[in-house]
N, C-alpha and C positions, 0 to 999 in steps of 0.2 A: 416604633420603628426598630427593626432588627439591627443588631450590631454587625459590624463587618465580619467578625469571627463566626457569628451564627450563620450569616449568608454563605460564607466559604464552606462551612460544615454542611449546609443543606445542598449546595451545588455539588460538592465532591461526593457526598453520600448518594445523591441521585445518579451520578455517573458510575460510582462503584457498584451500585445495585444492578447495573446492566452490563458492566464490563469487568472481567477479572483483572485485578491489579495485584502486583507483588507489593510487599511492604515498602520497598524503596520507591516504587512508582506512585504509591498512595501518598507518601510523604512529599515527593516531588510535586505531585499534583496539588496538594494542599498549599505548598509554598507558591506555586505558579498562580493559582487562583487568587490567593491572598494578595500577591504582588499586583495582579491585574486589577482587582477590585479597588485596592488602595490607590493605584494610579488613576483609575476612573474617578474616584472620590476627589482627588486633587486636581482633576481636569487635565491630566497628562495624556499624551497619545500613546496607547499601549501596543498598537499594531506594529509600528515601526521598530520598537525595541525588540520585540519577539522575533520578527523576521530577520533583523540584522544578526541576532545571536545565532539563529539557525544556519544562516549562510556562512557566518564567520568560522564556526567550529562544528564539523560533522561529529556525530556521536561515536563513530568508529571509522577506521581507515577503509578505503575502497578495497584494498587487498584482503582484509579480514572480513569484510562484509559478505563476500560471496564464497560460501563453503559448500562441501559436498552434501551435507544433510540439512543445512539451514542457510537462510539468507537473512542478513541483519539490516534493518532500516537505518540509513545513515542520518536520518533526522532525529529519531527518538531512541534508537538502540534496541528496538524490539526484534525478537527472532521469530521467523516463520518459514514456511515452505515456498510461498509465492508472495510477491510484493505488490502487484497491481491493485488488488482489492484493498489492502491496507493503506496504500497511498491515497486512494479515493475517499475512504471512510474516515481515516484519522487525520489526514493532512490536506484534504480537498485538492489533490494534485494529480496530474496525469503522468503516466510513465515517461513521456517525452520531456516534460518539465523537470522531472527528477533526474533523468539522464543528463540534461543540459546543466543543471545546477551543480552536479558532482562530476561532470565530464566523463560519463560512462559511455563507452562505445556501443553502437547499435547492435553489434553482434554478440554482446554480453547479455544472456538471458536474465530476466528478473525473477528467476525461480532457482531453487536448489537443484544441483546436478542430479542427485539420486532421485529426487521427485520427478524431474523431467524424464529421466530414463525409465522409471517405473511406469509412468503414464504412456510413454512410447511403446514399451513392451506390452502393456495391456491392450493398446490399440492393435498391435500386430497379432496378438493372440486371438482377438475377436474378429480379425479380418477386416477391420474398418477401412484400410487402404484399398483392398480389393473391392469391397462394396462400393466405395466412392468411385472407383474407376468404372465399374459396371454401370452405375447410375449416370455418370457423365456420358458414357458411350450410348446408353439408351436415350438420353436427352438429345444427343447429337443426331441420332437416327430419326427421332421424332421431328426434329426441325427440318431434316432433309426431306422427309415425306411430305411435310406441310408445304415446302417450297415447290415440290414436283406437282402437287395437286392444285396449287394456285396458278 
């Protein structure tokens, strides 16, 4: 049977092979996995402890989490441009749950301001709004013709 330390090493190595981690994140993950496995070995409940710690202390304040060029996850402290995908893959959480947990208003986007603005400008440059309006108008005319024929 493998020792606890060997199991921790294998688990973290498997995760690190598919995900890029900084040195600090790697050390933190080693500690977290070791703590979880040792709690399991002792028969303790590990889910409750982890969830309470996450709720009790956000990784960063709400004011600092939403920047111009990046948004920081208040659960783990990772920086990114958009948060929705990270919440789903890393924390198995929906944006609404995240907003509720940290009391984030619905009008606060979960994306960096510059990223949202660049995507908006790209859509304008490509004429996506105009194309959508034309498609909606054509769809409306098609429905009107179908009603007249029926």
